[in-house]
C-alpha positions in Angstrom: 125.1 105.5 94.9 126.7 103.3 92.3 124.8 102.8 89.0 124.3 99.4 87.5 124.7 99.2 83.7 121.7 97.0 83.6 119.3 98.9 85.8 118.6 102.5 86.3 118.1 103.0 90.1 116.1 101.5 92.9 112.5 102.6 93.5 113.5 104.6 96.5 115.8 106.8 94.4 113.0 106.9 91.5 110.5 108.3 94.2 112.9 110.9 95.2 113.6 111.8 91.6 109.8 112.2 90.9 109.6 114.3 94.0 112.5 116.5 92.7 110.8 116.9 89.3 107.4 117.9 90.9 109.1 120.5 93.2 111.7 121.9 91.0 110.8 121.1 87.4 112.8 124.0 86.0 116.1 122.4 86.9 115.4 118.8 86.1 112.8 118.6 83.4 115.0 118.0 80.5 116.7 115.3 82.4 113.8 113.0 83.3 111.7 110.9 80.9 108.9 108.4 81.7 110.6 105.4 80.2 113.5 106.1 82.8 111.5 104.5 85.5 111.1 100.7 86.0 107.8 100.8 87.6 104.7 101.4 85.5 103.1 103.3 88.3 106.1 105.9 88.2 106.1 105.9 84.4 102.6 107.0 84.3 103.0 109.7 87.0 106.0 111.0 85.3 104.2 111.1 82.0 101.2 113.0 83.4 103.5 115.5 85.3 105.7 116.3 82.4 102.6 116.9 80.0 101.3 119.3 82.7 104.5 121.0 83.2 105.5 121.2 79.5 104.4 124.8 78.8 105.3 126.2 82.3 108.5 124.6 83.8 109.0 127.5 86.3 106.1 126.6 88.5 105.5 123.7 90.8 103.0 121.2 90.3 100.5 121.1 93.2 99.6 117.7 94.7 95.9 118.1 94.3 96.4 119.1 90.7 98.5 116.0 89.9 96.0 113.6 91.6 93.1 115.2 89.7 95.0 114.7 86.4 95.9 111.1 87.2 92.2 110.5 88.1 91.3 111.6 84.6 93.8 109.3 83.1 93.5 106.3 85.4 89.7 106.5 85.8 88.1 103.6 87.8 91.0 101.2 87.4 91.8 99.1 90.3 95.2 100.7 90.8 93.7 104.1 91.5 94.1 103.9 95.3 97.8 102.9 94.9 98.3 105.9 92.5 96.7 108.3 95.1 98.8 106.9 98.0 102.0 106.9 96.0 101.5 110.5 95.0 101.0 111.4 98.6 104.1 109.6 99.5 106.1 111.3 97.0 105.1 114.9 98.1 105.8 113.9 101.7 109.4 113.2 101.1 112.0 115.6 102.4 114.6 116.5 99.7 117.9 117.7 101.4 120.2 116.2 98.7 119.0 117.9 95.5 122.6 118.4 94.3 123.3 114.8 94.8 120.2 113.7 93.1 121.1 116.0 90.2 124.5 114.7 90.0 123.6 111.1 89.7 121.1 111.7 87.0 123.7 113.4 84.9 126.2 110.7 85.5 123.7 108.0 84.4 123.0 110.0 81.3 126.7 110.3 80.4 127.3 106.6 81.1 124.3 105.7 78.9 125.4 108.0 76.0 128.9 106.3 76.1 127.5 102.9 76.0 125.1 103.6 73.0 128.0 105.3 71.3 130.2 102.2 71.7 127.5 99.9 70.6 126.9 101.9 67.4 130.5 102.1 66.7 130.7 98.4 67.0 128.3 98.0 64.2 130.1 100.7 62.1 133.3 98.7 62.5 131.4 95.5 61.4 130.1 97.2 58.4 133.4 98.9 57.6 132.2 102.4 58.1 135.3 103.4 60.0 134.8 107.4 59.5 131.4 107.2 61.4 133.3 105.8 64.6 135.3 108.9 64.6 132.3 111.1 64.0 130.2 109.5 66.7 133.1 109.9 69.3 133.9 113.4 68.5 130.2 114.2 68.7 129.8 112.5 72.0 132.9 114.5 73.4 131.5 117.8 72.3 128.1 117.4 73.5 129.4 116.2 77.1 132.0 119.0 77.3 129.5 121.7 76.3 127.1 120.9 79.1 124.0 121.2 76.8 120.6 120.1 78.1 120.0 116.3 77.9 116.9 115.2 76.2 115.0 112.0 75.2 117.8 110.5 73.2 120.1 110.8 76.1 118.5 108.1 78.1 118.5 104.3 77.6 115.1 102.9 77.1 114.3 99.6 79.1 114.7 97.3 76.0 118.3 98.5 75.7 119.0 98.2 79.4 118.4 94.4 79.6 117.7 91.6 77.1 114.1 91.3 76.3 112.5 87.9 77.1 109.5 86.3 75.9 106.4 86.5 78.0 106.7 82.9 79.1 105.3 81.1 82.3 106.7 78.7 84.8 102.9 77.7 85.5 100.7 78.7 82.7 99.0 82.0 83.4 99.8 81.6 87.1 103.6 82.2 87.8 105.4 84.3 85.0 109.2 83.7 84.1 111.5 86.7 84.4 109.3 88.2 87.2 108.3 88.6 90.8 105.4 86.7 92.2 104.0 87.1 95.8 101.9 84.6 97.9 100.3 86.4 100.8 97.9 85.2 103.4 97.1 85.4 107.2 98.8 82.8 109.7 97.6 79.2 109.3 96.3 79.9 105.7 98.5 77.0 104.2 100.4 79.5 102.0 103.6 77.7 102.5 102.0 74.2 101.9 100.3 75.5 98.7 103.8 76.7 97.6 105.2 73.2 98.4 102.7 71.6 96.2 103.2 73.6 93.2 107.0 73.4 93.7 106.7 69.6 93.5 104.6 69.8 90.4 107.2 72.0 88.8 110.1 69.8 89.8 108.3 66.7 88.1 107.0 68.7 85.1 103.4 67.7 86.2 100.3 69.9 85.8 99.2 72.0 88.9 95.5 72.1 89.4 95.2 71.6 85.7 97.7 74.2 84.6 100.7 73.2 82.6 104.2 73.6 84.2 107.6 74.0 82.8 109.9 71.5 84.5 112.7 73.2 86.6 114.7 72.7 89.6 113.2 74.6 92.7 115.1 75.9 95.6 112.9 76.7 98.6 114.8 79.0 101.0 112.8 78.5 104.2 113.7 80.9 107.0 110.4 80.1 109.0 111.0 76.5 109.7 113.5 73.7 110.2 114.1 70.7 108.1 112.0 68.6 110.3 108.8 70.6 109.7 109.6 70.5 105.9 109.9 66.8 105.9 106.6 66.4 107.9 104.7 68.3 105.2 106.5 66.3 102.4 105.8 63.0 104.0 102.2 63.9 104.6 101.5 64.6 100.9 104.0 62.0 99.5 106.5 64.5 98.2 110.0 63.4 97.4 112.5 66.1 98.1 115.4 65.0 95.8 116.7 65.6 93.2 114.9 68.7 91.7 113.2 70.0 94.8 115.8 71.5 97.0 115.5 73.2 100.5 117.8 75.6 102.4 116.4 75.7 106.0 117.2 77.5 109.2 119.0 74.4 110.6 121.1 73.4 107.5 124.1 71.4 108.8 126.3 72.5 105.9 125.5 76.1 104.8 123.9 77.3 108.0 121.2 79.9 108.2 120.3 81.4 104.6 121.8 84.9 104.3 119.9 88.0 103.6 119.9 89.8 100.3 121.7 90.9 98.5 124.1 88.0 98.4 126.1 86.5 95.6 125.0 83.0 96.4 121.5 83.4 95.2 122.7 84.8 91.8 124.7 81.6 91.5 121.6 79.6 92.1 119.5 81.7 89.7 122.3 81.5 86.8 121.8 77.7 87.2 118.1 78.3 86.1 116.8 77.2 89.6 113.5 78.8 90.5 113.9 80.5 93.9 111.2 80.6 96.6 111.9 82.9 99.4 109.8 82.1 102.6 109.5 84.7 103.9 109.7 88.4 102.9 110.0 89.6 106.5 113.1 87.6 107.1 114.9 89.2 104.3 114.1 92.8 105.7 114.6 91.8 109.3 110.8 92.3 109.9 110.8 95.9 108.4 108.3 96.2 105.5 106.3 99.3 106.3 108.9 101.9 105.2 109.9 102.3 101.6 113.6 102.6 102.3 113.6 99.3 104.2 111.6 97.2 101.7 112.7 98.6 98.3 116.4 97.5 98.4 115.2 93.8 98.8 112.4 94.2 96.2 114.9 95.6 93.9 117.2 92.7 94.3 114.4 90.2 93.6 113.7 92.1 90.5 117.2 92.2 89.4 117.8 88.5 89.9 114.5 87.7 87.8 115.4 90.2 84.9 119.1 89.2 84.8 118.6 85.5 84.7 115.1 85.1 83.3 114.0 82.9 86.4 110.8 83.4 88.3 111.3 84.7 91.9 108.5 83.7 94.3 108.1 85.3 97.8 105.8 84.3 100.7 104.5 87.1 102.7 102.0 87.8 105.6 98.6 89.6 105.2 97.9 92.8 107.0 96.0 92.5 110.4 94.0 95.7 109.4 92.5 94.3 106.1 91.8 90.5 106.3 91.7 90.0 102.6 93.7 90.7 99.5 96.1 92.9 101.5 99.7 92.4 102.2 101.5 93.8 105.2 103.9 96.8 104.3 104.6 99.5 102.0 102.5 100.1 98.7 105.7 99.7 96.9 105.4 96.0 97.3 102.3 95.8 95.2 104.0 98.1 92.7 107.0 95.8 92.2 105.0 92.7 91.6 104.5 90.9 88.3 101.8 88.5 89.9 100.4 88.2 93.2 97.9 85.9 95.0 96.0 86.0 98.3 95.6 82.6 100.0 92.5 82.1 102.0 91.7 78.9 103.9 88.6 77.7 105.5 88.0 74.4 107.3 85.3 71.9 106.1 82.5 72.2 108.7 81.7 68.4 107.9 85.3 67.1 108.1 88.0 68.6 110.3 90.7 66.9 108.2 89.8 68.7 105.1 90.3 72.4 104.2 89.3 74.6 101.3 92.1 76.8 99.9 91.3 79.7 97.6 93.9 81.8 95.7 92.6 85.2 94.6 94.6 87.3 92.1 95.8 90.6 93.5 98.2 91.6 90.6 98.6 90.3 87.0 100.9 92.6 85.2 101.3 90.1 82.3 97.8 88.8 82.2 96.8 85.5 83.7 95.8 85.8 87.3 93.3 83.0 87.7 91.2 82.3 90.8 92.1 78.8 91.9 90.4 76.7 94.6 91.6 73.4 96.0 90.5 70.9 98.6 93.2 69.7 101.0 92.7 66.3 102.6 95.2 65.9 105.6 94.1 62.4 106.5 94.8 60.9 103.1 97.5 63.4 102.2 95.8 64.4 99.0 94.6 67.5 97.3 92.4 68.3 94.1 91.0 71.2 92.2 87.5 72.3 93.0 85.1 75.1 92.0 85.4 78.2 94.1 82.2 78.7 96.2 82.8 82.4 95.9 82.7 82.6 92.2 79.0 83.7 92.3 80.0 86.5 94.8 82.7 87.6 92.4 80.2 88.0 89.5 77.8 90.1 91.6 79.9 92.4 93.9 77.4 95.3 93.6 74.6 93.1 94.9 76.8 92.1 97.8 77.3 95.7 98.8 73.5 96.2 98.5 72.7 93.4 100.6 75.1 94.5 103.3 73.5 98.1 103.3 70.1 96.6 103.5 70.8 94.2 106.4 72.7 97.0 108.2 71.0 100.4 107.4 73.0 103.5 108.2 76.1 101.4 108.3 79.4 103.2 108.5 81.6 102.9 105.4 84.3 100.9 107.2 81.8 98.4 108.4 80.4 98.1 104.7 83.8 97.4 103.4 84.5 94.9 106.1 81.1 93.0 105.9 81.1 92.7 102.1 84.4 90.4 102.4 85.4 92.0 98.9 88.9 93.3 98.1 88.9 96.7 99.8 90.1 98.7 97.0 87.4 97.1 94.7 84.7 97.7 97.3 85.6 101.4 97.7 85.2 101.9 93.8 81.8 100.0 93.7 80.6 102.2 96.7 81.5 105.1 94.8 79.9 103.8 91.4 76.6 102.9 93.2 76.1 106.2 95.1 73.1 108.0 94.0 71.9 105.0 92.0 71.5 102.3 94.4 72.5 103.9 97.7 73.3 107.3 99.2 76.2 108.3 101.5 75.2 110.5 104.5 77.7 112.4 106.3 77.3 112.2 110.1 79.1 113.5 113.3 81.6 116.2 113.6 84.1 114.4 111.5 81.6 113.7 108.5 81.9 110.0 108.6 80.0 108.4 105.8 77.0 106.1 106.4 75.1 104.3 103.8 71.3 103.7 103.1 69.5 102.2 100.2 67.7 104.6 98.0 64.9 101.9 97.2 63.9 101.6 100.7 63.6 105.3 101.2 61.0 105.5 98.4 
């Protein structure tokens, strides 16, 4: 597996490397550091694991022990379910290629040390300290030949691997530059239309729902529709396609069907500073989004393009059928890779069939931002405008929502409470746990000890 000088390894490899560290720490403890990983999730898991193994590298770290240590660190953070499921996935991996993993880590370390030595030598030459150049190269040759254990200074930190960029925004506090943003929603949720509207605002340098935009050329790579459907939507809302809003659709007469990643053509567009919108993620993975080995190469390519060129990469994806809100379809690594993410929910106006309320809920905001936006779509007049979300009050009182559900449905099973609350599932689980013993109690029932909830106040 070749190693890029700008990026360490893909997330699949990093997961296997963490699994190797946890199962055989004595062999690989000195080769792995938290800053070696590109995902904050993996960074924290590695940090906690290394701290636990520091005084005894000869013993393996049990999964339940690591989960408990992470729980103490993460606490009630919204990302806790993701940490727990990721640790479970790491421990479930089969490692039949430890020698290969070990060799690749060593190879990367050597290349990193050579690059660092060359960069320092260049500075020595510029400052006319020629003797230091010979000292550095001799020290490097000796250390590599001796096979001595590699430590913290043998690995490149992220700021050395790529050029640091300012925390800027394509749309203020909504879509970050130099990052990956996901829009997810069920069928007919208008997620592609919403994307078309903000793309047009960006191409004109106009505000989108009151948020400032940075004017840019946008290329929408639509692998769900033909050009006739795109034109219909544009004409409906008075959107002019040319010159800064471009489309590459399934029936493109010149280029043909857009290729799947990785493909050099997308890097050529990104190098021009064009914002790239991929509709949809499922096309790029041939519909395979559940297993990590299928989804991670594509996610890594999205991240690579964004980091190398500084442009935003935006992806449209489908929601899961199992959880109707704030949940994407596929591997947990999708969420771990995002810099920003939004769930798109659409409801029809009961008084007017030509109008729809579209709400965008933040599901990830690594760099801050992450507003909840709501807009009214008028398909008859081809217009849209910002409105206040009718669910803002619900967002402020989520604990009361759960209490109302349990009051209306006494002895309600846990899954039903989560479903009827209409809250993000990970948040509802946390609130159920926080309110247990204070507002409600959980009673185990049946042979499988399923939880059912009842309010404490009603019992008294």
